[in-house]
Each structure stands twice: as C-alpha cells, then as structure tokens.
GUDO-403855 format. One record per residue (C-alpha): z, y, x. Coordinates in Angstrom, 1 decimal. Layout:
N
up: Z	north: Y	east: X .
...
//
This chain:
469
up: -26.9	north: 27.5	east: 61.8 .
up: -26.6	north: 31.2	east: 61.0 .
up: -27.7	north: 32.8	east: 57.7 .
up: -30.7	north: 34.5	east: 59.3 .
up: -32.2	north: 31.2	east: 60.7 .
up: -31.6	north: 29.5	east: 57.3 .
up: -33.3	north: 32.3	east: 55.4 .
up: -36.3	north: 32.1	east: 57.8 .
up: -36.7	north: 28.5	east: 56.9 .
up: -36.9	north: 29.0	east: 53.1 .
up: -36.5	north: 31.8	east: 50.7 .
up: -34.0	north: 31.1	east: 47.9 .
up: -35.2	north: 31.5	east: 44.3 .
up: -33.8	north: 32.3	east: 40.9 .
up: -34.2	north: 34.3	east: 37.8 .
up: -32.7	north: 35.2	east: 34.5 .
up: -32.7	north: 36.0	east: 30.8 .
up: -32.2	north: 38.8	east: 28.3 .
up: -31.6	north: 40.4	east: 24.9 .
up: -29.2	north: 39.1	east: 22.4 .
up: -29.6	north: 42.1	east: 20.1 .
up: -32.5	north: 44.4	east: 19.2 .
up: -36.0	north: 43.8	east: 20.6 .
up: -37.9	north: 46.5	east: 22.5 .
up: -39.5	north: 49.5	east: 20.8 .
up: -43.3	north: 49.4	east: 20.4 .
up: -43.8	north: 51.7	east: 23.4 .
up: -41.5	north: 49.6	east: 25.6 .
up: -43.1	north: 46.4	east: 24.3 .
up: -46.5	north: 47.5	east: 25.5 .
up: -45.1	north: 48.1	east: 29.0 .
up: -43.6	north: 44.7	east: 29.4 .
up: -44.7	north: 42.5	east: 32.3 .
up: -46.5	north: 39.4	east: 30.8 .
up: -46.7	north: 41.0	east: 27.3 .
up: -48.8	north: 38.1	east: 26.2 .
up: -45.8	north: 35.8	east: 26.4 .
up: -43.3	north: 36.0	east: 23.5 .
up: -43.2	north: 38.2	east: 20.5 .
up: -41.1	north: 41.0	east: 19.2 .
up: -41.5	north: 39.8	east: 15.6 .
up: -38.4	north: 37.8	east: 15.5 .
up: -35.1	north: 37.1	east: 17.3 .
up: -34.2	north: 33.5	east: 17.9 .
up: -30.7	north: 32.3	east: 17.0 .
up: -30.8	north: 28.6	east: 17.9 .
up: -33.1	north: 25.8	east: 19.2 .
up: -32.3	north: 22.2	east: 18.2 .
up: -34.8	north: 20.0	east: 20.1 .
up: -35.0	north: 16.3	east: 19.3 .
up: -37.1	north: 14.6	east: 21.9 .
up: -38.2	north: 11.1	east: 22.8 .
up: -39.6	north: 10.6	east: 26.3 .
up: -41.5	north: 7.5	east: 27.5 .
up: -41.6	north: 7.6	east: 31.3 .
up: -44.1	north: 4.7	east: 31.6 .
up: -46.6	north: 6.5	east: 29.4 .
up: -45.4	north: 10.0	east: 30.4 .
up: -45.4	north: 11.0	east: 26.7 .
up: -43.1	north: 13.3	east: 24.8 .
up: -42.5	north: 13.2	east: 21.1 .
up: -40.7	north: 16.2	east: 19.8 .
up: -39.3	north: 17.9	east: 16.8 .
up: -38.1	north: 21.5	east: 17.2 .
up: -35.7	north: 23.0	east: 14.6 .
up: -35.5	north: 26.8	east: 15.2 .
up: -33.3	north: 29.3	east: 13.4 .
up: -34.4	north: 33.0	east: 13.7 .
up: -34.2	north: 36.4	east: 12.2 .
up: -37.2	north: 38.6	east: 11.4 .
up: -37.3	north: 41.9	east: 13.4 .
up: -40.0	north: 43.2	east: 11.0 .
up: -41.8	north: 41.9	east: 7.9 .
up: -43.6	north: 38.7	east: 8.9 .
up: -46.6	north: 37.1	east: 7.3 .
up: -46.9	north: 34.6	east: 10.2 .
up: -44.6	north: 33.5	east: 13.0 .
up: -45.9	north: 33.4	east: 16.6 .
up: -44.5	north: 31.0	east: 19.2 .
up: -45.6	north: 29.9	east: 22.7 .
up: -46.6	north: 26.3	east: 23.3 .
up: -49.0	north: 25.0	east: 26.0 .
up: -50.8	north: 21.7	east: 26.3 .
up: -49.1	north: 19.8	east: 23.5 .
up: -50.4	north: 18.9	east: 20.0 .
up: -48.7	north: 20.0	east: 16.8 .
up: -48.9	north: 17.6	east: 13.9 .
up: -46.8	north: 19.3	east: 11.2 .
up: -44.7	north: 22.4	east: 10.6 .
up: -42.5	north: 23.9	east: 8.0 .
up: -41.3	north: 27.5	east: 7.5 .
up: -38.0	north: 27.7	east: 5.5 .
up: -38.6	north: 24.0	east: 4.5 .
up: -42.0	north: 24.6	east: 3.1 .
up: -45.0	north: 23.0	east: 4.8 .
up: -47.5	north: 25.3	east: 6.4 .
up: -50.8	north: 24.9	east: 8.3 .
up: -50.2	north: 25.9	east: 11.9 .
up: -53.1	north: 26.9	east: 14.1 .
up: -53.7	north: 27.8	east: 17.8 .
up: -54.6	north: 31.2	east: 19.1 .
up: -54.9	north: 30.6	east: 22.9 .
up: -51.5	north: 29.5	east: 24.0 .
up: -49.9	north: 30.9	east: 20.9 .
up: -48.9	north: 28.6	east: 18.0 .
up: -49.2	north: 30.5	east: 14.7 .
up: -47.3	north: 29.4	east: 11.6 .
up: -48.4	north: 31.2	east: 8.4 .
up: -45.4	north: 32.0	east: 6.2 .
up: -45.6	north: 30.8	east: 2.6 .
up: -44.2	north: 34.1	east: 1.6 .
up: -43.5	north: 37.3	east: 3.6 .
up: -40.2	north: 37.2	east: 5.6 .
up: -38.6	north: 40.6	east: 5.3 .
up: -37.1	north: 42.4	east: 8.3 .
up: -33.5	north: 41.3	east: 8.9 .
up: -34.0	north: 38.0	east: 6.9 .
up: -32.9	north: 34.7	east: 8.6 .
up: -35.5	north: 31.9	east: 8.4 .
up: -36.0	north: 28.4	east: 9.8 .
up: -38.9	north: 26.7	east: 11.5 .
up: -39.5	north: 23.0	east: 12.0 .
up: -42.3	north: 21.8	east: 14.3 .
up: -43.4	north: 18.3	east: 15.0 .
up: -45.3	north: 18.0	east: 18.3 .
up: -46.1	north: 15.7	east: 21.2 .
up: -48.4	north: 14.6	east: 24.0 .
up: -48.3	north: 14.4	east: 27.7 .
up: -46.4	north: 17.4	east: 29.0 .
up: -47.1	north: 19.0	east: 32.3 .
up: -46.7	north: 22.3	east: 34.2 .
up: -48.7	north: 25.3	east: 32.9 .
up: -51.0	north: 27.4	east: 35.1 .
up: -49.5	north: 30.8	east: 35.8 .
up: -50.1	north: 33.7	east: 38.3 .
up: -47.4	north: 31.9	east: 40.4 .
up: -48.9	north: 28.5	east: 40.3 .
up: -48.1	north: 25.5	east: 38.1 .
up: -44.7	north: 25.9	east: 36.5 .
up: -42.7	north: 24.1	east: 33.9 .
up: -42.4	north: 20.4	east: 33.1 .
up: -43.1	north: 18.0	east: 36.0 .
up: -42.5	north: 14.4	east: 36.9 .
up: -40.3	north: 13.1	east: 39.7 .
up: -39.6	north: 9.9	east: 41.6 .
up: -41.6	north: 7.2	east: 43.2 .
up: -42.9	north: 5.7	east: 40.9 .
up: -42.9	north: 8.7	east: 38.5 .
up: -40.0	north: 7.6	east: 36.3 .
up: -38.1	north: 10.9	east: 36.2 .
up: -38.7	north: 14.5	east: 35.0 .
up: -37.6	north: 18.0	east: 35.8 .
up: -38.0	north: 21.4	east: 34.3 .
up: -38.2	north: 24.5	east: 36.5 .
up: -39.7	north: 27.1	east: 34.1 .
up: -39.2	north: 30.5	east: 35.6 .
up: -40.8	north: 32.8	east: 34.7 .
up: -43.4	north: 31.4	east: 32.2 .
up: -43.1	north: 27.6	east: 32.1 .
up: -40.9	north: 27.1	east: 29.0 .
up: -43.8	north: 26.5	east: 26.6 .
up: -44.8	north: 23.5	east: 28.7 .
up: -42.3	north: 21.3	east: 26.8 .
up: -41.1	north: 23.1	east: 23.6 .
up: -42.3	north: 25.8	east: 21.2 .
up: -40.4	north: 29.0	east: 21.9 .
up: -40.3	north: 32.8	east: 21.9 .
up: -41.1	north: 32.9	east: 25.7 .
up: -39.6	north: 36.2	east: 26.7 .
up: -36.5	north: 36.7	east: 28.9 .
up: -34.7	north: 38.9	east: 26.4 .
up: -34.7	north: 36.5	east: 23.5 .
up: -31.6	north: 34.4	east: 24.1 .
up: -30.3	north: 31.6	east: 21.8 .
up: -28.0	north: 28.6	east: 21.4 .
up: -29.5	north: 25.3	east: 22.4 .
up: -28.9	north: 21.7	east: 21.4 .
up: -31.0	north: 18.9	east: 23.0 .
up: -31.0	north: 15.4	east: 21.7 .
up: -33.1	north: 13.3	east: 24.1 .
up: -33.9	north: 9.6	east: 23.8 .
up: -35.0	north: 7.7	east: 26.9 .
up: -35.2	north: 4.0	east: 27.8 .
up: -31.8	north: 2.4	east: 28.5 .
up: -31.0	north: 2.6	east: 32.2 .
up: -32.4	north: 6.2	east: 32.5 .
up: -30.1	north: 9.2	east: 32.3 .
up: -30.5	north: 12.7	east: 30.8 .
up: -29.1	north: 15.9	east: 32.1 .
up: -29.5	north: 19.2	east: 30.2 .
up: -27.8	north: 22.6	east: 29.8 .
up: -24.2	north: 22.7	east: 28.6 .
up: -21.9	north: 19.8	east: 27.6 .
up: -22.7	north: 16.2	east: 26.9 .
up: -21.5	north: 15.7	east: 23.3 .
up: -22.6	north: 12.1	east: 22.7 .
up: -24.4	north: 9.2	east: 24.4 .
up: -25.3	north: 6.1	east: 22.5 .
up: -28.1	north: 3.9	east: 21.2 .
up: -29.1	north: 0.4	east: 20.3 .
up: -31.6	north: -2.0	east: 21.9 .
up: -33.8	north: -0.7	east: 24.6 .
up: -33.2	north: 3.1	east: 24.1 .
up: -30.4	north: 5.6	east: 24.4 .
up: -29.9	north: 9.1	east: 23.0 .
up: -28.1	north: 11.8	east: 25.0 .
up: -27.0	north: 14.9	east: 23.1 .
up: -26.2	north: 18.1	east: 24.9 .
up: -25.1	north: 21.4	east: 23.5 .
up: -24.9	north: 24.9	east: 25.1 .
up: -23.8	north: 27.8	east: 23.0 .
up: -25.5	north: 30.1	east: 25.5 .
up: -26.9	north: 32.5	east: 24.7 .
up: -29.8	north: 31.4	east: 26.9 .
up: -33.4	north: 32.5	east: 27.5 .
up: -36.0	north: 29.8	east: 27.0 .
up: -37.1	north: 29.8	east: 30.7 .
up: -33.6	north: 28.7	east: 31.7 .
up: -33.5	north: 25.7	east: 29.5 .
up: -33.4	north: 22.5	east: 31.6 .
up: -34.1	north: 18.8	east: 31.1 .
up: -33.8	north: 16.2	east: 33.9 .
up: -34.4	north: 12.5	east: 33.3 .
up: -34.3	north: 9.6	east: 35.8 .
up: -31.7	north: 7.6	east: 37.7 .
up: -28.9	north: 9.6	east: 39.3 .
up: -25.6	north: 9.1	east: 41.1 .
up: -23.0	north: 11.4	east: 39.5 .
up: -20.0	north: 13.4	east: 40.8 .
up: -17.5	north: 15.5	east: 38.9 .
up: -15.4	north: 18.2	east: 40.4 .
up: -12.9	north: 20.8	east: 39.3 .
up: -12.5	north: 24.5	east: 40.3 .
up: -10.0	north: 27.2	east: 39.4 .
up: -11.3	north: 30.4	east: 37.9 .
up: -9.2	north: 32.9	east: 39.8 .
up: -9.9	north: 35.6	east: 37.2 .
up: -8.5	north: 33.6	east: 34.3 .
up: -6.6	north: 30.7	east: 35.7 .
up: -8.7	north: 28.2	east: 33.7 .
up: -10.3	north: 25.1	east: 35.1 .
up: -14.1	north: 24.9	east: 35.5 .
up: -15.6	north: 21.4	east: 35.5 .
up: -18.6	north: 20.8	east: 37.6 .
up: -21.0	north: 17.8	east: 37.4 .
up: -23.5	north: 17.1	east: 40.1 .
up: -26.3	north: 14.6	east: 40.1 .
up: -28.6	north: 13.3	east: 42.8 .
up: -30.6	north: 10.3	east: 43.9 .
up: -28.3	north: 7.4	east: 44.9 .
up: -29.9	north: 7.0	east: 48.3 .
up: -28.9	north: 10.5	east: 49.4 .
up: -25.4	north: 10.4	east: 47.8 .
up: -23.5	north: 10.9	east: 51.0 .
up: -25.6	north: 13.8	east: 52.2 .
up: -25.6	north: 15.5	east: 48.8 .
up: -21.9	north: 15.1	east: 48.2 .
up: -21.3	north: 16.8	east: 51.6 .
up: -23.9	north: 19.6	east: 51.1 .
up: -22.6	north: 20.5	east: 47.6 .
up: -18.9	north: 20.0	east: 48.4 .
up: -18.0	north: 23.6	east: 48.7 .
up: -19.1	north: 24.6	east: 45.2 .
up: -15.4	north: 24.5	east: 43.9 .
up: -14.5	north: 27.0	east: 46.7 .
up: -17.5	north: 29.1	east: 45.7 .
up: -16.4	north: 29.2	east: 42.1 .
up: -12.9	north: 30.3	east: 43.1 .
up: -14.2	north: 32.9	east: 45.5 .
up: -16.9	north: 34.3	east: 43.2 .
up: -14.6	north: 34.6	east: 40.2 .
up: -12.5	north: 36.8	east: 42.4 .
up: -15.4	north: 39.0	east: 43.2 .
up: -17.5	north: 38.9	east: 40.0 .
up: -15.0	north: 38.1	east: 37.2 .
up: -14.6	north: 35.1	east: 35.0 .
up: -17.1	north: 32.2	east: 35.2 .
up: -19.2	north: 32.9	east: 32.1 .
up: -20.0	north: 29.3	east: 30.8 .
up: -18.3	north: 26.1	east: 29.8 .
up: -19.5	north: 24.0	east: 32.8 .
up: -21.7	north: 24.0	east: 35.9 .
up: -23.5	north: 21.6	east: 38.1 .
up: -26.2	north: 21.1	east: 40.7 .
up: -29.0	north: 18.6	east: 40.0 .
up: -31.0	north: 17.2	east: 43.0 .
up: -34.2	north: 15.7	east: 41.8 .
up: -36.3	north: 13.0	east: 43.5 .
up: -39.0	north: 15.4	east: 44.6 .
up: -39.6	north: 18.2	east: 47.1 .
up: -39.4	north: 21.7	east: 45.6 .
up: -40.5	north: 24.9	east: 47.2 .
up: -37.3	north: 26.6	east: 46.0 .
up: -34.2	north: 25.8	east: 43.9 .
up: -34.0	north: 27.3	east: 40.4 .
up: -30.9	north: 28.5	east: 38.6 .
up: -31.3	north: 26.9	east: 35.3 .
up: -28.3	north: 27.9	east: 33.2 .
up: -25.3	north: 25.7	east: 33.9 .
up: -27.5	north: 23.2	east: 35.7 .
up: -29.3	north: 24.5	east: 38.8 .
up: -32.0	north: 22.3	east: 40.3 .
up: -32.6	north: 21.5	east: 43.9 .
up: -35.2	north: 19.4	east: 45.6 .
up: -34.3	north: 16.4	east: 47.8 .
up: -35.7	north: 18.5	east: 50.7 .
up: -32.7	north: 20.9	east: 50.2 .
up: -30.3	north: 18.1	east: 51.1 .
up: -29.8	north: 17.1	east: 54.8 .
up: -26.1	north: 16.3	east: 55.2 .
up: -25.7	north: 19.4	east: 57.4 .
up: -25.3	north: 22.2	east: 54.8 .
up: -28.5	north: 23.8	east: 56.1 .
up: -29.3	north: 25.2	east: 52.6 .
up: -25.8	north: 26.1	east: 51.6 .
up: -26.6	north: 29.7	east: 51.1 .
up: -29.1	north: 28.6	east: 48.5 .
up: -26.3	north: 26.7	east: 46.7 .
up: -24.4	north: 30.0	east: 46.6 .
up: -27.5	north: 31.9	east: 45.5 .
up: -28.0	north: 29.8	east: 42.4 .
up: -24.4	north: 29.8	east: 41.5 .
up: -24.2	north: 33.6	east: 41.6 .
up: -27.1	north: 33.7	east: 39.1 .
up: -24.8	north: 32.2	east: 36.5 .
up: -23.2	north: 35.7	east: 36.4 .
up: -26.2	north: 37.9	east: 37.3 .
up: -29.4	north: 36.7	east: 35.7 .
up: -28.1	north: 34.1	east: 33.3 .
up: -25.1	north: 35.6	east: 31.7 .
up: -26.2	north: 39.2	east: 32.3 .
up: -29.9	north: 38.9	east: 31.8 .
up: -32.8	north: 41.1	east: 32.5 .
up: -34.6	north: 43.1	east: 29.7 .
up: -38.0	north: 42.6	east: 31.3 .
up: -39.3	north: 40.9	east: 34.4 .
up: -39.8	north: 44.3	east: 36.1 .
up: -35.9	north: 44.4	east: 36.4 .
up: -35.9	north: 41.1	east: 38.4 .
up: -34.0	north: 42.8	east: 41.3 .
up: -30.9	north: 42.7	east: 39.0 .
up: -31.1	north: 38.9	east: 39.3 .
up: -32.5	north: 38.3	east: 42.8 .
up: -30.9	north: 41.2	east: 44.6 .
up: -27.4	north: 40.3	east: 43.2 .
up: -27.9	north: 36.6	east: 44.0 .
up: -29.1	north: 37.3	east: 47.5 .
up: -26.2	north: 39.6	east: 48.1 .
up: -24.0	north: 36.8	east: 46.9 .
up: -25.5	north: 34.7	east: 49.7 .
up: -24.6	north: 37.4	east: 52.2 .
up: -21.1	north: 37.6	east: 50.9 .
up: -20.7	north: 33.8	east: 51.2 .
up: -21.9	north: 33.9	east: 54.8 .
up: -19.3	north: 36.5	east: 55.6 .
up: -16.6	north: 34.6	east: 53.7 .
up: -17.2	north: 31.3	east: 55.7 .
up: -17.2	north: 33.2	east: 59.0 .
up: -20.9	north: 33.2	east: 59.8 .
up: -23.0	north: 36.4	east: 59.8 .
up: -21.4	north: 39.4	east: 58.1 .
up: -23.1	north: 41.0	east: 55.1 .
up: -23.6	north: 44.1	east: 57.2 .
up: -25.3	north: 42.2	east: 60.0 .
up: -27.6	north: 40.4	east: 57.6 .
up: -28.4	north: 43.7	east: 55.7 .
up: -29.4	north: 45.5	east: 58.8 .
up: -31.6	north: 42.7	east: 60.0 .
up: -33.2	north: 42.5	east: 56.6 .
up: -33.7	north: 46.3	east: 56.6 .
up: -35.6	north: 46.2	east: 59.9 .
up: -37.8	north: 43.4	east: 58.6 .
up: -38.6	north: 45.3	east: 55.4 .
up: -39.2	north: 48.5	east: 57.3 .
up: -41.9	north: 46.9	east: 59.5 .
up: -43.6	north: 45.6	east: 56.3 .
up: -43.5	north: 48.8	east: 54.4 .
up: -46.4	north: 49.2	east: 52.0 .
up: -45.0	north: 51.3	east: 49.0 .
up: -43.3	north: 48.5	east: 47.1 .
up: -40.8	north: 49.7	east: 44.5 .
up: -37.8	north: 47.3	east: 44.2 .
up: -37.2	north: 48.1	east: 40.6 .
up: -40.8	north: 48.0	east: 39.5 .
up: -42.7	north: 45.7	east: 42.0 .
up: -45.6	north: 44.9	east: 39.7 .
up: -46.2	north: 41.5	east: 38.1 .
up: -48.1	north: 40.1	east: 41.1 .
up: -45.1	north: 40.8	east: 43.5 .
up: -42.3	north: 39.6	east: 41.3 .
up: -41.1	north: 37.1	east: 43.9 .
up: -41.8	north: 39.2	east: 47.0 .
up: -39.0	north: 38.7	east: 49.6 .
up: -38.5	north: 42.4	east: 49.7 .
up: -37.4	north: 42.4	east: 46.0 .
up: -34.7	north: 39.9	east: 47.0 .
up: -33.6	north: 41.5	east: 50.3 .
up: -34.3	north: 45.1	east: 49.1 .
up: -32.1	north: 44.5	east: 46.1 .
up: -29.4	north: 43.1	east: 48.2 .
up: -29.6	north: 46.0	east: 50.7 .
up: -29.4	north: 48.4	east: 47.7 .
up: -26.1	north: 46.8	east: 46.7 .
up: -24.9	north: 46.9	east: 50.3 .
up: -25.6	north: 50.6	east: 50.6 .
up: -23.7	north: 51.1	east: 47.3 .
up: -20.8	north: 49.1	east: 48.8 .
up: -20.7	north: 51.1	east: 52.0 .
up: -20.7	north: 54.3	east: 50.0 .
up: -18.1	north: 53.3	east: 47.4 .
up: -15.8	north: 51.2	east: 49.5 .
up: -14.9	north: 47.6	east: 48.7 .
up: -12.3	north: 48.2	east: 46.0 .
up: -14.5	north: 50.4	east: 43.9 .
up: -17.7	north: 48.4	east: 44.6 .
up: -16.3	north: 45.0	east: 43.4 .
up: -14.6	north: 46.7	east: 40.5 .
up: -17.9	north: 48.0	east: 39.5 .
up: -19.6	north: 44.6	east: 39.8 .
up: -16.9	north: 43.0	east: 37.6 .
up: -17.3	north: 45.8	east: 35.1 .
up: -21.1	north: 45.3	east: 35.0 .
up: -20.6	north: 41.6	east: 34.0 .
up: -17.8	north: 42.4	east: 31.6 .
up: -19.8	north: 45.0	east: 29.8 .
up: -23.0	north: 42.9	east: 29.4 .
up: -21.9	north: 39.3	east: 29.4 .
up: -24.1	north: 37.2	east: 27.2 .
up: -26.6	north: 40.0	east: 26.6 .
up: -29.3	north: 41.9	east: 28.4 .
up: -29.6	north: 45.0	east: 30.5 .
up: -32.1	north: 46.9	east: 32.6 .
up: -32.2	north: 49.1	east: 35.7 .
up: -31.5	north: 52.3	east: 33.9 .
up: -28.4	north: 50.8	east: 32.3 .
up: -27.1	north: 49.6	east: 35.7 .
up: -27.6	north: 53.1	east: 37.3 .
up: -25.7	north: 54.6	east: 34.4 .
up: -22.9	north: 52.0	east: 34.9 .
up: -22.6	north: 52.6	east: 38.6 .
up: -22.6	north: 56.4	east: 38.1 .
up: -19.5	north: 56.1	east: 36.0 .
up: -17.7	north: 54.7	east: 39.0 .
up: -19.3	north: 57.1	east: 41.5 .
up: -20.3	north: 60.2	east: 39.6 .
up: -21.7	north: 62.2	east: 42.5 .
up: -23.4	north: 59.6	east: 44.6 .
up: -24.5	north: 56.5	east: 42.7 .
up: -27.5	north: 57.8	east: 40.8 .
up: -29.3	north: 59.5	east: 43.7 .
up: -28.5	north: 56.6	east: 46.0 .
up: -29.8	north: 54.0	east: 43.6 .
up: -32.9	north: 55.9	east: 42.6 .
up: -33.9	north: 56.4	east: 46.2 .
up: -33.4	north: 52.7	east: 47.0 .
up: -35.0	north: 51.3	east: 43.8 .
up: -37.9	north: 53.7	east: 43.1 .
up: -38.9	north: 55.5	east: 46.3 .
up: -41.9	north: 54.1	east: 48.2 .
up: -40.1	north: 54.7	east: 51.5 .
up: -37.1	north: 52.7	east: 52.5 .
up: -33.9	north: 54.8	east: 52.7 .
up: -31.6	north: 54.2	east: 55.7 .
up: -28.5	north: 52.2	east: 55.3 .
up: -25.3	north: 54.2	east: 55.5 .
up: -23.2	north: 53.7	east: 58.6 .
up: -21.2	north: 50.5	east: 58.8 .
up: -17.6	north: 50.5	east: 57.6 .
up: -15.1	north: 50.4	east: 60.3 .
//
C-alpha cells in the first residue's frame, strides 16, 4: 500500500517539549497558547514520582518529589493537577496548606523564595485518575484491556496533570524518575531505563529513570500484561549501539513483531539524516486499546492495537513517532504555536522513509499534499494556526511541504547538513520558528528567510519549486 493511501486512512500524531533555560518574557508569556496551563514562576529541574496503582479499584496513590528553581520571588508555588485529591504538601521540607484554584494547585511558601533560589516540593495525592477534558477531547491517563487491568498515558498537549502535579507547559523540561508499584504479574513501562524491579508478597516495584530533559506532556506510564522484544540498532552518526525495547499484547505478538521490525533500520537511516540519536533508549508500546493516533512519548511511543495488522499498513506512523525523538522531544517547541516544528518535521520524516523503502518519493507525496491543501485554502498560517487548529492536517502536511521546498532550493547536501545542525544546536533545549528561520538563513543567506516566511506566514500557499532532476 502506498504512502498516500495509508495517510488517507489515518493521520499520524505527535508533539513535543521545550525550554531548559529561561522562561518567556512577560509579553511573550501573555501571548502563549493555553496560557492557563503552567507557570513562568519557576523552572523544574527534576520529578521523582512514587506511585502505587491498584488496577482492580483503578486507584492511584502518589507522592511527587519536585526540585525547581524560582524564576522570580515566589510567595506561593503554582502547579497543575486535575481530578486528584491532595492530602499533604511540603515546601523545602516545611508543611504547608495547599489549596485549589480551578485546576491549579497552590502551595503557599513558608517564607519567600528569592529569584534564582533552588527549592523542593513534596506532594502527597491520590484518587481515581482519568483523562482531563480539553479543547481536543479527553486526554491523559486512561485504562486499557478487557477487563480494564492496564493503563496508558497519552497526554499531548494538556493531559499531564491527569496523573501528577506538574508545571504543564511544553518549555519546562526536567529529569524524571518513576517508581511504580503494581500487583505482581503486572508490568510497568515508563520513560528511560529500567533501573530496578523487585518486591515482596503480592506487589512489585518498577523503577525507571530518564535524565531527559523532558516536558511533562511527554512523560509516559503504561501498566498491564505485555510480551516484550529487545532489539539493537547502530547509530551511524556515532557508531554506538541503541537498544530498543518493544512491548505489546501477547495475542498480537507475531503481527506486532513484524510491523515494528524495521525500527532498527529506521534508527540507522535517521541517524544518517538527522544526527546522533538523542536518548539512552527507545521503544514502541502497543496498548490493548484502540487509539485515534499514536503519540511520541519520549523514548516510549504509544500505539493502539488498531495500528497493528501484520502487514505494516501503519509503518509510516512508526517512522513518524521515531522522528519526533529528534524533532519535538529533543529539540522542543517554545510554545504550541510552533507545533509545525514538531509535526512538519515528523511528517517529512514519513515521506523520506517512504522514499527510502522504494514507495512514493517525497516529491510525489509533497505535490499531492500541496494540491490537497490548495483546494482547502482558508487562510491558515502554518506557523501560527491558532489554538483550535493545532492538529489541523495542513499544519502537518504544510510543515512538511515547507521543508521539501527548502530541500529543493538548497539541494540535498546543504539541506540535510542544515537539519543535523538544527538538532546539534538545540539538542535538549527549546526553540521557536524565528530561531529556525535564522538557523536556515545561515546556510542559505539569500533564499531561506523569504522562502520560509512565505510558507509559514502567508495566508496563500506558495508554489513548490520545480522537482530536482
């Protein structure tokens, strides 16, 4: 089946994170999409989440240890948490009386925390977690399986507060440790590397650590009963080995193993195009539920059982989520308005993979996508689509066409060198559209800026350059 017919069946998903350094200025802060989520009052350094989940009762008991730095003088600390009860909290080890303000959890500081000062939070909380209502539907923590004995988290863009207190903005990236206790016989999969697994009696604790940095919406937790597969790939940019770990329901093991089998080849190919793989591990998790779209949770992308058929029908989506580990997860967006930097790049990665395996060329797909977008023209700006059109197909396809136009203008050698340089310059941090335009302009001084501004901000769709011969 060609790329175009696959894409017509289901649009791939994804997203990304941001900022590891300074928060936005007040004027920029006011312009953020979803400014009610997150705060610019502090920058998070690390989350240590200690969770106990009871699948029979569907209850979660949690204790969040958070290390952060004040961005300005704070008399109270704001976090995001939805649908769960808080029973105690400490700021710098001193008990405080937390209270709710909508979906905000407010922790009064026993004494003012001066700008630039590190501080710690400890929050005890629990209840029956579930997805939160957002402009894009119910997003976040959900249950899987039949009966419902498993869980998944697919939190982009606003679902992270469904299961832990956090600074829910894409530009606040941190280190994560997850210590999760479940009944013996159940498994836990989370971001990063499994450090320890052990327990006594009827329960077992699984400890994962991911140095990140990672945005809260990319934090993942899957519990249930899985078949597992480990694979190795060579990072062609560095020569090191990348270990992959896939998990899926046992009854679809054969189909899943086949559909995911080319991930090592993808890693080897993408490291040639994009540069070194940015994290310590990777894996695909197939949950026992149907999902509208896969999601590129950092180091552990999630797919629904409906994305597995033993015929690689959805393989371009496997490629899409893997590309996000570079563009969206490692290099994160500063604000959701810049989502084309995630989705356009990952979609173009799909097109490149199709070309690599001898199906439709990137140029063929781009021209088909251009004609589809041209028929639907209604003034959408790719680099500022508006909060209600964040996941419009044209942000995905239009962003990819933008990159294809840049490739046709620059030539392959300069184009892929520019992509590798983009990841190298911003790995582990955040960036925005203006920063990308400036980066491309250094490689193509006369042509990159006008080309990109026309594609990203004009309300009329520019023509694609002639195809390369």
